[in-house]
N, C-alpha and C positions, 0 to 999 in steps of 0.2 A: 554556494548554496544550489540545492535542488529541491523543485518543488514538482510532487507529483498530484497530479490534481483528478478528484474523483476516482481513487482506487477500487477498483473492483468491476471498472466498466471498459477494461482497455482488453483487445484481442489477448487470449489466454497465450498465444503461441505468436510468433512472427517467425520470418526465414530471414536466416542471415546465412550467407555462404551457403544455401543449401540444405542448412541445418534447421530444424525445428529448433527455437529456444523460447523460453519464457522471459522477456527481457525485465519486467516489473521483478519478479521473482529474483532473479541473478542481483538489479540493482539495490533491493532491501537487503539481501545477504552481504553482498560488499559494502553498501553504507553503515551497516550494522559495526564492523570494526572500524569503521572511522568517525572517532568519538568527538574530533576537532572540528568537523563538518556539519553544516547546517542541513537538516533533509526536512522540509514543509510537506504535510501529505494530509489531503482533505478526503473524505469518504461517507456515504452513508451505509457503510457495513458497520456492526458494532466492532467493536476491540475484541470483544470475547465471543462474539457470535460464532457459530456454525458455520455461516457463510463465507468466513474469512478465512477459517479452517481448513473449508472443503474446496476452497479457491486457491488457497495458497500452500496449505501443510499445517502440519504442526510447528514444524522448523520456523519457518517465517512467522506463525501468528505468535510464536515466543519471542521471535528477535521484536517484533515490532512492540509486544508489550515492555520488552526491556529498555527498549532505546527512545522510546514518545514519550512524552507528555501529553496528555490529551483534554480536550475542552469541547463539551457539547455546546452546541448553539441552538437554542429553544427559539420559538415564535413561527409566525405565519411563514409558510413557504411563499418567498417571495417571487420564484419561479414564475407562479400562475397569476400575478397580478396584472 
């Protein structure tokens, strides 16, 4: 199982062996082919929103639409309590 908390808040690129890589984008692309493995993702980004496409591109946004079940949690923001 892989958990990604607050998708969209991570740095866009990281350095790996001197190369710039988008780690989360690569993880999502890799996990999209693993239908037998669970991936949990939380985010404030809307799944069909422009910010998701701008941040990760059409391919990853489409893959997220295919591989995920979505649950919207409504209510007061408890972080401000």
